[in-house]
C-alpha positions in Angstrom: 0.0 0.1 0.0 1.3 3.3 -0.9 1.4 6.0 2.1 0.0 8.7 1.3 1.2 12.4 3.1 0.3 13.0 6.9 0.2 16.7 5.9 -3.9 16.1 4.9 -4.1 15.4 9.0 -2.3 18.8 9.4 -4.3 20.6 6.8 -7.9 19.4 8.8 -6.6 19.4 12.3 -5.1 22.7 12.2 -8.0 24.9 11.3 -10.2 23.0 13.4 -8.6 23.8 16.4 -8.8 27.6 15.4 -12.6 27.2 14.7 -13.1 25.7 18.1 -11.2 28.4 19.9 -13.2 31.2 18.1 -16.6 29.1 19.0 -15.3 29.4 22.8 -15.5 33.0 22.4 -18.7 33.1 20.7 -20.2 30.7 23.7 -18.6 33.3 26.7 -20.4 36.1 24.8 -24.0 34.5 24.3 -25.0 35.9 27.7 -23.9 39.2 27.6 -26.0 42.4 26.9 -24.5 45.7 24.8 -26.4 48.9 26.2 -26.6 51.7 23.4 -27.4 55.2 24.7 -30.0 56.9 23.4 -30.9 60.8 23.7 -34.2 61.5 25.7 -35.3 63.8 23.2 -35.6 61.6 20.7 -37.7 59.6 22.7 -40.3 62.5 23.3 -40.2 63.5 19.5 -43.4 62.9 17.4 -42.8 60.7 14.4 -43.3 62.8 11.1 -46.2 62.4 9.0 -45.8 59.6 6.0 -45.9 61.2 2.2 -48.4 60.0 0.1 -47.3 56.9 -1.7 -46.9 57.5 -5.5 -47.9 54.5 -7.7 -44.9 55.4 -9.8 -41.7 55.7 -8.5 -40.1 59.0 -10.0 -36.8 58.3 -8.6 -35.6 54.5 -9.0 -32.9 53.4 -7.1 -29.3 52.4 -9.0 -29.3 48.8 -10.3 -27.4 47.6 -7.6 -29.9 48.4 -4.8 -32.7 46.4 -6.9 -32.8 43.5 -4.4 -31.6 43.4 -0.8 -30.3 40.3 0.2 -29.4 39.6 3.5 -25.8 37.8 3.9 -25.8 34.3 5.4 -23.0 33.3 7.1 -22.5 29.5 8.6 -19.6 28.0 9.9 -18.0 24.8 12.1 -16.2 21.9 12.3 -15.5 19.1 14.7 -12.5 16.9 16.0 -12.5 13.1 17.4 -10.9 9.7 17.6 -11.9 6.5 16.1 -11.0 3.9 18.3 -10.9 0.6 16.1 -10.7 -2.9 17.7 -10.2 -6.3 15.5 -11.1 -10.0 16.4 -9.8 -12.4 13.7 -10.5 -11.6 10.3 -12.4 -8.2 10.3 -12.1 -7.8 6.5 -15.6 -9.1 5.9 -17.4 -7.9 8.8 -16.0 -4.2 8.0 -16.1 -4.7 4.0 -15.6 -0.8 3.3 -13.6 0.3 6.2 -9.5 1.2 7.0 -9.1 -1.7 9.9 -6.9 0.9 12.1 -7.6 3.4 14.7 -7.3 7.1 13.5 -7.8 10.9 14.4 -10.7 12.3 12.7 -11.9 15.7 11.9 -14.7 17.9 10.1 -15.3 21.3 8.7 -18.1 23.4 6.9 -18.4 27.1 6.0 -21.3 28.8 4.1 -21.3 32.6 3.1 -24.2 33.4 0.7 -24.9 36.9 -0.6 -26.7 38.5 -3.5 -24.1 37.8 -5.9 -21.9 35.0 -4.7 -22.0 31.9 -2.7 -19.4 29.9 -1.2 -19.9 26.3 0.7 -17.2 24.2 1.8 -17.6 20.8 3.6 -15.0 18.3 4.2 -14.6 15.3 6.5 -11.5 13.3 7.5 -11.8 9.6 9.3 -8.6 8.3 8.2 -6.0 8.6 5.3 -7.9 6.2 3.2 -11.5 7.3 4.3 -12.3 11.2 3.7 -14.4 13.7 1.4 -14.5 17.1 0.5 -16.8 19.2 -1.3 -16.6 22.8 -2.7 -18.7 25.1 -4.4 -18.1 28.7 -5.5 -21.0 30.8 -7.7 -20.5 34.1 -8.7 -23.6 35.8 -9.7 -24.4 33.0 -11.9 -21.6 33.7 -14.6 -19.0 31.5 -13.0 -19.6 28.4 -11.1 -16.8 26.2 -9.7 -17.4 22.6 -8.0 -14.5 20.7 -6.5 -14.7 17.4 -5.0 -12.6 14.8 -3.4 -13.7 11.5 -1.6 -11.9 8.3 -0.5 -12.7 5.0 0.4 -10.9 1.2 1.5 -12.3 -2.2 0.1 -10.7 -5.1 1.9 -10.3 -8.1 -0.3 -10.3 -12.0 0.5 -7.2 -13.8 0.6 -8.1 -17.4 -0.8 -6.4 -20.5 0.3 -5.6 -22.9 -2.6 -6.3 -26.8 -2.3 -3.6 -29.0 -0.5 -2.3 -31.4 -0.9 -1.4 -31.9 -4.5 -3.7 -34.5 -6.4 -3.7 -36.8 -9.5 -6.6 -36.9 -11.8 -7.5 -38.7 -15.5 -7.5 -42.0 -17.0 -5.3 -44.6 -17.5 -5.5 -44.5 -21.1 -5.0 -41.0 -21.5 -2.6 -40.5 -18.4 -2.8 -39.2 -14.9 -2.2 -35.4 -14.6 -0.7 -34.1 -11.3 -2.3 -30.8 -9.8 0.2 -28.9 -7.4 -0.9 -25.8 -5.6 1.8 -22.9 -5.4 0.7 -20.5 -2.4 3.4 -18.0 -2.6 1.4 -15.2 -0.3 1.7 -16.7 3.1 0.6 -14.0 5.6 -0.4 -11.5 2.8 -3.2 -9.2 3.6 -5.4 -7.6 0.7 -7.2 -4.2 0.4 -7.1 -1.2 -2.5 -7.8 2.2 -1.9 -10.2 4.0 -4.1 -9.8 7.6 -4.8 -12.2 10.0 -7.0 -11.4 13.9 -7.7 -13.8 15.8 -9.9 -13.6 19.5 -10.9 -16.3 21.1 -13.0 -16.2 24.4 -14.1 -19.1 26.5 -16.1 -19.2 30.1 -17.5 -22.1 31.8 -18.9 -21.6 34.8 -21.0 -23.0 37.7 -19.1 -24.8 39.1 -22.2 -25.2 35.8 -24.5 -27.4 32.9 -23.6 -24.5 30.7 -23.7 -22.6 28.5 -21.3 -19.0 27.0 -21.5 -18.4 23.9 -19.5 -14.9 22.3 -18.3 -14.7 19.0 -16.5 -11.6 16.8 -15.1 -12.2 13.4 -13.5 -9.7 11.3 -11.9 -9.9 7.6 -10.4 -7.4 6.1 -8.7 -6.7 2.4 -6.9 -3.8 1.5 -5.0 -2.9 -1.1 -2.8 -2.7 -5.2 -3.1 -4.7 -7.8 -4.3 -4.4 -11.8 -4.6 -3.3 -13.0 -8.3 -4.2 -16.4 -8.9 -3.4 -18.2 -12.1 -2.2 -21.3 -13.5 0.3 -23.6 -15.6 -2.2 -26.0 -16.8 -2.5 -28.8 -19.7 -4.5 -31.3 -18.0 -2.2 -34.1 -18.6 1.8 -35.1 -18.6 3.9 -32.4 -17.1 2.8 -31.2 -13.8 -0.2 -28.8 -13.8 0.5 -25.7 -11.2 -2.0 -23.3 -9.7 -0.2 -20.4 -8.2 -1.5 -17.8 -5.6 0.5 -14.5 -5.2 0.5 -10.7 -4.0 -0.2 -8.3 -6.7 0.3 -4.5 -6.5 -2.3 -2.2 -7.9 -1.6 1.4 -9.0 -4.1 2.3 -11.8 -5.4 5.5 -12.7 -8.5 6.8 -15.2 -8.3 10.4 -16.2 -11.2 12.0 -18.1 -11.1 15.7 -19.4 -14.5 17.2 -20.6 -14.9 20.5 -22.8 -18.4 21.8 -24.2 -20.9 24.4 -24.5 -24.6 24.7 -24.5 -26.4 27.4 -26.1 -29.9 28.9 -26.2 -30.6 29.8 -30.2 -34.3 31.0 -29.8 -36.8 28.1 -30.0 -33.6 25.5 -30.0 -31.2 24.9 -27.6 -27.9 23.4 -28.7 -25.5 21.5 -26.4 -21.8 20.2 -27.5 -19.4 18.1 -25.5 -16.3 16.7 -26.4 -14.7 13.8 -23.7 -11.5 12.3 -23.4 -10.5 9.4 -21.1 -7.4 7.1 -20.2 -6.5 4.6 -18.5 -3.2 3.6 -17.3 -1.8 0.8 -15.2 1.4 2.1 -13.7 2.9 -1.4 -12.8 4.4 -3.6 -15.5 2.9 -7.0 -16.3 3.6 -9.8 -13.9 6.0 -12.5 -15.5 6.1 -16.2 -14.3 8.3 -19.0 -15.4 6.1 -22.0 -17.5 6.9 -25.3 -18.5 7.0 -26.8 -22.0 3.8 -28.3 -23.1 3.0 -30.6 -26.1 0.0 -30.9 -28.2 -2.3 -33.9 -28.1 -0.4 -35.5 -30.7 2.7 -35.3 -28.5 4.4 -32.8 -30.5 6.3 -29.7 -28.9 3.7 -26.8 -28.5 4.8 -24.0 -26.2 8.0 -23.0 -25.1 9.3 -22.8 -21.6 10.6 -19.7 -19.7 9.4 -16.6 -18.4 5.9 -15.1 -20.0 3.7 -12.4 -19.2 0.3 -13.0 -17.8 -2.9 -11.3 -16.7 -2.1 -7.9 -18.5 -4.4 -4.8 -17.6 -4.0 -3.0 -21.0 -4.0 0.6 -21.1 -6.3 2.3 -23.1 -7.8 5.5 -24.1 -11.4 6.8 -25.2 -12.7 10.0 -26.8 -16.3 11.2 -28.1 -18.0 13.9 -29.8 -21.3 14.6 -28.7 -24.0 17.2 -30.1 -27.5 17.3 -28.8 -30.6 19.7 -30.0 -33.6 19.9 -27.8 -36.9 22.4 -28.0 -37.8 24.3 -24.9 -38.9 22.2 -22.0 -42.0 23.8 -21.6 -45.5 23.9 -23.6 -47.3 21.1 -25.2 -44.7 19.7 -27.3 -40.9 18.8 -26.6 -38.5 17.2 -29.5 -34.9 16.6 -28.8 -32.2 14.7 -30.9 -28.7 13.5 -30.4 -25.5 12.3 -32.1 -22.5 11.0 -30.7 -19.3 9.3 -32.6 -17.2 7.5 -29.9 -13.5 5.4 -30.6 -11.9 3.4 -27.9 -8.2 2.1 -28.6 -6.5 -0.6 -26.8 -2.8 0.2 -25.5 -1.7 -3.3 -24.6 1.9 -3.3 -23.8 2.6 -7.1 -24.3 6.0 -7.8 -25.9 5.2 -11.5 -26.4 2.2 -11.2 -28.1 1.2 -9.1 -31.1 -2.1 -8.4 -33.0 -4.2 -6.6 -30.0 -2.0 -3.5 -30.0 -3.8 -0.5 -31.2 -7.0 -2.3 -32.2 -9.7 -0.1 -32.1 -13.5 0.1 -31.5 -15.7 2.7 -33.1 -19.1 3.4 -31.8 -22.0 5.7 -33.2 -24.9 6.7 -30.8 -28.0 8.4 -32.3 -31.3 9.3 -30.1 -34.4 11.2 -31.2 -37.2 12.2 -28.5 -40.6 13.5 -29.1 -43.3 14.0 -26.5 -46.6 15.7 -26.6 -49.0 17.1 -24.1 -52.4 18.2 -25.4 -54.1 18.7 -21.9 -53.7 17.6 -18.2 -54.8 14.1 -18.9 -52.6 12.8 -21.5 -49.1 12.8 -22.3 -47.6 10.7 -25.4 -43.9 10.1 -26.2 -41.6 8.2 -28.7 -38.1 7.8 -28.3 -35.7 6.1 -30.6 -32.0 5.2 -30.0 -29.5 3.6 -32.2 -26.0 2.1 -31.5 -23.7 0.9 -33.9 -20.3 -0.9 -32.7 -17.5 -1.9 -35.1 -14.0 -3.1 -34.7 -10.8 -2.2 -36.6 -7.3 -2.2 -37.0 -6.7 -5.6 -35.5 -4.6 -8.3 -36.8 -3.7 -12.0 -36.0 -3.2 -12.4 -32.5 0.6 -14.0 -32.3 2.6 -15.4 -29.4 6.5 -16.0 -29.6 5.8 -18.7 -27.0 3.8 -21.1 -29.7 6.0 -23.2 -31.5 3.1 -23.8 -34.2 2.3 -20.8 -36.6 -1.0 -20.6 -34.9 -3.1 -17.5 -35.1 -6.5 -16.8 -33.6 -8.0 -14.8 -36.5 -11.8 -14.9 -35.2 -12.8 -11.1 -35.6 -14.9 -9.5 -32.7 -18.8 -9.2 -33.4 -19.9 -5.9 -34.9 -23.6 -4.9 -33.7 -26.2 -2.7 -34.8 -28.9 -2.1 -31.8 -32.3 -0.2 -32.5 -34.6 0.7 -29.4 -38.1 2.1 -30.1 -39.9 3.3 -26.9 -43.5 4.3 -27.0 -45.6 5.3 -23.8 -48.9 7.0 -22.8 -49.7 8.5 -20.0 -53.3 9.0 -18.6 -54.6 10.9 -15.4 -58.3 11.0 -15.3 -58.4 12.0 -11.7 -55.7 13.8 -9.4 -55.1 10.9 -7.2 -54.6 8.3 -9.8 -52.5 7.8 -12.7 -52.1 5.3 -15.6 -48.7 4.6 -17.8 -48.9 2.3 -20.8 -45.4 1.3 -22.4 -43.7 -0.4 -25.4 -40.2 -1.5 -25.4 -38.7 -2.6 -28.7 -35.3 -3.6 -29.0 -33.8 -5.0 -32.3 -30.1 -6.4 -32.6 -28.2 -7.5 -35.7 -24.5 -9.2 -35.3 -21.7 -9.8 -38.0 -19.1 -12.7 -38.0 -21.4 -14.9 -36.2 -23.1 -18.6 -37.5 -24.9 -21.5 -36.3 -21.7 -23.1 -35.1 -18.3 -21.5 -33.7 -15.6 -21.8 -36.2 -12.0 -20.1 -36.4 -13.7 -17.1 -38.3 -17.5 -16.6 -36.4 -19.0 -17.0 -33.3 -21.8 -19.2 -32.2 -24.3 -16.3 -31.7 -27.7 -15.6 -33.4 -27.5 -13.3 -36.6 -30.8 -11.4 -34.8 -32.2 -11.4 -31.9 -35.6 -9.1 -31.2 -37.1 -8.4 -27.8 -40.4 -6.9 -27.5 -41.9 -5.5 -24.0 -44.7 -4.3 -22.8 -45.8 -2.7 -19.7 -48.8 -1.3 -17.4 -48.6 0.6 -14.3 -50.9 2.5 -11.8 -50.5 5.1 -9.7 -53.1 5.4 -6.9 -53.9 7.5 -3.7 -57.3 6.7 -2.3 -57.0 8.1 0.5 -55.0 10.7 2.6 -51.6 9.2 3.9 -51.7 6.4 1.3 -49.8 6.0 -1.8 -50.2 2.6 -3.7 -48.3 1.9 -7.1 -48.7 -1.5 -9.1 -46.6 -2.5 -12.5 -46.8 -5.3 -14.8 -44.6 -6.2 -17.8 -44.3 -9.2 -20.2 -41.3 -9.6 -22.5 -40.4 -11.7 -25.3 -37.2 -12.6 -27.7 -37.4 -14.4 -30.6 -33.6 -15.7 -30.5 -32.0 -15.7 -26.7 -28.4 -14.9 -27.0 -26.8 -16.6 -24.3 -27.6 -19.5 -22.0 -28.6 -16.8 -19.2 -30.9 -15.1 -21.6 -34.5 -14.8 -21.6 -36.9 -16.1 -24.1 -40.0 -14.9 -22.0 -40.1 -12.9 -18.8 -42.8 -11.6 -16.4 -42.2 -8.9 -13.9 -44.6 -7.5 -11.4 -44.2 -5.0 -8.9 -46.3 -3.7 -6.0 -45.8 -0.9 -3.4 -47.8 0.8 -0.8 -47.0 3.5 1.8 -49.0 4.6 4.8 -48.6 7.4 7.2 -51.0 8.5 9.9 -50.5 11.9 11.4 -47.1 11.7 12.3 -47.7 8.7 14.9 -47.4 5.6 12.9 -46.9 4.6 9.2 -46.4 1.0 7.0 -44.5 0.5 4.2 -44.0 -2.5 2.0 -42.9 -3.4 -1.7 -42.9 -6.8 -3.7 -41.1 -7.7 -6.7 -41.6 -11.1 -8.7 -39.8 -12.1 -12.0 -39.9 -14.9 -13.9 -37.6 -16.0 -16.7 -37.8 -18.9 -18.9 -35.9 -19.8 -21.9 -36.4 -23.1 -23.6 -33.6 -22.9 -26.6 -30.1 -23.0 -24.6 -27.9 -24.1 -27.0 -24.8 -26.2 -26.5 -21.7 -27.4 -28.5 -19.5 -30.2 -28.1 -15.8 -30.1 -29.2 -14.5 -32.8 -31.5 -11.0 -33.5 -30.9 -8.5 -35.7 -33.0 -5.8 -36.5 -30.7 -3.8 -37.4 -34.0 -4.8 -34.1 -35.7 -5.9 -31.5 -33.0 -6.2 -28.9 -35.6 -8.7 -28.0 -36.8 -11.4 -28.2 -34.1 -14.5 -28.9 -35.2 -18.1 -28.9 -33.3 -21.5 -30.1 -33.2 -24.5 -29.5 -31.7 -25.7 -31.3 -28.0 -29.4 -31.3 -27.8 -31.2 -27.6 -27.0 -32.0 -27.4 -22.9 -34.0 -25.1 -20.6 -33.4 -22.7 -18.3 -36.1 -21.3 -15.5 -35.3 -18.7 -13.1 -37.7 -17.1 -10.2 -36.7 -14.1 -8.5 -38.5 -12.5 -5.2 -37.5 -9.5 -3.4 -39.8 -8.2 -0.7 -39.8 -5.9 2.3 -42.0 -4.5 4.8 -41.2 -2.0 7.5 -43.3 -0.2 10.3 -42.6 2.5 12.7 -44.4 4.3 15.5 -44.1 7.1 18.1 -45.6 5.6 21.0 -44.6 8.1 23.5 -43.5 11.6 23.2 -40.0 12.1 21.7 -39.9 8.5 20.8 -39.8 6.6 17.9 -39.6 2.9 17.3 -39.1 1.1 13.9 -39.0 -2.2 12.2 -37.9 -3.8 8.9 -37.9 -7.0 7.2 -36.4 -7.9 3.8 -36.4 -11.2 1.8 -34.4 -11.7 -1.5 -34.4 -15.2 -3.1 -33.1 -16.6 -6.5 -33.9 -19.7 -7.7 -32.3 -21.5 -11.2 -33.2 -24.7 -12.6 -31.1 -25.5 -15.6 -29.0 -28.6 -16.8 -25.5 -28.4 -16.7 -22.6 -30.1 -18.8 -19.9 -31.3 -17.1 -17.7 -31.6 -20.0 -18.1 -30.7 -23.4 -15.7 -32.8 -25.0 -16.9 -35.7 -27.2 -19.7 -37.2 -25.4 -21.7 -34.6 -23.1 -21.7 -35.5 -19.3 -24.9 -33.3 -18.4 -27.3 -33.6 -15.4 -30.0 -31.4 -14.0 -29.1 -29.1 -11.5 -30.7 -26.4 -9.2 -29.2 -23.1 -8.0 -30.5 -21.4 -5.0 -29.9 -18.3 -3.3 -31.8 -16.2 -0.6 -31.3 -13.7 2.0 -33.4 -12.4 5.3 -32.7 -9.3 6.6 -34.1 -7.9 10.0 -33.6 -4.4 11.6 -34.5 -2.3 14.8 -34.1 0.9 15.4 -35.1 3.5 18.3 -34.5 7.1 18.5 -35.3 9.2 21.5 -34.9 12.6 22.4 -34.3 12.4 26.2 -34.2 16.3 26.8 -33.8 19.6 24.5 -30.0 19.0 24.7 -29.9 15.2 24.6 -30.4 12.4 21.6 -30.1 9.1 22.2 -30.4 6.4 19.0 -30.0 2.6 18.7 -30.0 0.4 15.5 -30.0 -3.7 15.4 -29.2 -5.4 12.2 -28.7 -9.2 11.1 -28.7 -10.7 7.8 -28.4 -14.5 6.8 -27.6 -15.4 3.6 -27.8 -19.1 2.0 -27.0 -20.3 -1.6 -26.4 -23.9 -2.7 -25.9 -25.6 -6.2 -27.5 -29.2 -6.3 -27.1 -31.1 -9.3 -29.2 -34.3 -9.7 -27.2 -37.6 -9.0 -25.6 -39.0 -12.0 -22.5 -41.1 -12.8 -20.5 -40.6 -16.2 -18.6 -43.2 -17.9 -16.9 -40.6 -20.4 -13.2 -40.1 -21.3 -12.8 -39.1 -17.6 -15.1 -41.1 -15.4 -16.9 -39.3 -12.5 -20.5 -38.5 -10.8 -22.3 -35.6 -9.3 -21.8 -37.3 -5.7 -20.4 -34.6 -3.0 -21.1 -31.3 -5.1 -24.0 -29.9 -3.3 -22.2 -30.3 -0.1 -19.1 -28.8 -1.4 -21.0 -25.6 -2.9 -23.4 -25.1 0.1 -22.8 -21.7 1.4 -24.4 -20.0 4.5 -23.2 -16.5 6.4 -24.6 -14.6 8.9 -23.7 -10.8 9.7 -24.5 -8.7 12.8 -24.5 -5.0 13.4 -25.3 -3.2 16.4 -25.0 0.7 16.5 -25.6 3.0 19.5 -25.3 6.9 19.3 -25.6 9.7 22.0 -25.4 13.2 21.0 -25.6 16.1 23.7 -25.6 20.0 22.9 -23.9 22.5 25.6 -25.6 25.2 23.8 -26.2 26.4 20.1 -22.6 26.4 19.5 -20.8 23.7 21.3 -21.9 19.8 21.1 -20.2 16.4 21.5 -21.2 13.2 20.5 -20.4 9.4 21.3 -20.8 6.4 18.9 -20.1 2.8 19.4 -20.6 0.5 16.4 -20.0 -3.4 16.3 -19.8 -5.8 13.1 -19.7 -9.4 12.9 -19.1 -11.6 10.0 -19.2 -15.6 10.5 -19.5 -18.3 7.9 -21.2 -21.6 8.8 -19.1 -24.0 7.1 -16.3 -25.1 9.3 -13.5 -24.7 6.3 -14.4 -21.1 5.8 -13.9 -20.0 9.4 -10.7 -18.3 8.5 -13.1 -15.5 7.1 -14.7 -15.0 10.3 -13.9 -11.9 12.4 -15.2 -8.9 13.9 -14.8 -4.9 14.4 -15.7 -2.5 17.3 -15.6 0.9 16.5 -15.6 4.0 19.2 -15.8 7.4 17.4 -15.8 10.5 19.9 -16.1 14.0 18.5 -16.2 17.6 19.8 -18.2 19.9 17.1 -18.9 23.5 17.0 -21.0 25.4 14.6 -22.1 29.4 14.6 
């Protein structure tokens, strides 16, 4: 992990100390009364008679006095400390948090007047968790927005299988598989930083804005890299696990303008983005491998692997639209984009400077003839074309083989038509049709060296109905139903038919109690799942041929529901409870091998989660607030194939797969917080949080752990 400079802490802490000293001065002066002497004659003198008011001002004030605006200024800050205590592996318990104690602090400042506004806000928890935001606006002519934010993501360290083992058949030769765990004791995590700057300039006497923007995304830390040197037979097959440092950066710049030209608004935007991996591509020693006929195929020695190729992207976009007010609104846009691969591989050629060209066009038409009806038609088109790519060749291959299969070029059209009807103020109805029409190039019914096994055309038609109804005061309800059908599903996980229903209800009774609930049900079905079997000839492995396996099916059910309630039983006390349920169930036959004769078995996959939460908030006094929150989530998943025994090239069965794939975890969170306000300026707070992660499988207990955090803060605002 790259250490960040500690001057960020000083930058936050130093001004906060000054703010708190100033806050103390304000507190000391709160009770004082300042007397101003007034002459007695002024008290006895009668006020003059008011002059008659004229309907027309004969002496108008200068322009700078047209609008009297009171200056608003607010400022404050906080200082604190975060004590963090870990028990075992706390990476999953506190997945997005730095596992170290640290000082913390925050600051905010707001100054608003007639011609300028300034807002500054920032909070620092630790060197990997902070945010800052600055907005400056001057008379609407200049607007500057600066923002920075950072978080830390803890990552897992997987342990490879142990010990080594052999697998295969006597006729084909036994293959040995050996684990190479090279990262003993390593801890993994990545810090993610985002910086953004946006500037907007308005020509004072012309309806036009100039827009400039910059965005940076930085990832630093270390991850676990798992890779292999495997050929499935003969020489020892090795699986590696080792630490890999991360230092990646994405930068994006934007330049554009928008102008109001009578009945039409024009918008132009240019965008340039680059991705850079600042570290070199990993290198490992590989062994020489033969082909199926026993002839030498690959060289032994150091080879590059798992590259994150650099890339760059730029686009031009122009948009036109009519006025957003009125009964008729139209708009159109067109963009052209280019992506380029900047691979730095030295032992492989053919992908360097490969380009992808994209064209996007859109058109909108919205017509509102009266209060009851709204009609809209939207059209989208995207064309994707690949170019400047050569045959992929590697210097590590002894045979003059090349991967020349071109990428898939696509053209996608989307048409959306909708009508909205509002017969009453408390009732709205919406009907919508959506059509997606996809065309592909370089595809065929069977995979080959020059084509991909994908349908040439894939059309999806979707119809939906929605209703929004408020039958009584405090009650809001909505219902949604949609049906979609695809003539040629693209992949095994794609749907041929889909039905979806959503229900939502929310009720509030006089700010005393309330209920909320929603449910989502989805059913996907595909009766045309294609599989292709590889026909290998060990004596002549090149070229490879394929044959079709009988069509199979895929059936998926999804459920997502939530119900919550809150009540105010006594004055100043609010109680709440919530329960959520999520479930996915998939029924689909699985091929355990796609070589020669298939080994197929029916299988079911299921995952579900229950989430329970309780919370309470109590305003004990005018100065003391207390809160408590409890949450527990239980997650379960299982992959269970039907019992089957295979007698193909490598004999085997499905016995034990269900037990190995079972997964069940429990996560718990307890949070308690108290805040005390000494006066309008000075306050303090104390917060305790406990997070616990438990995997119910004993072999996964290495991921179990908990984290305790105590945060004490003193804050001031005036």
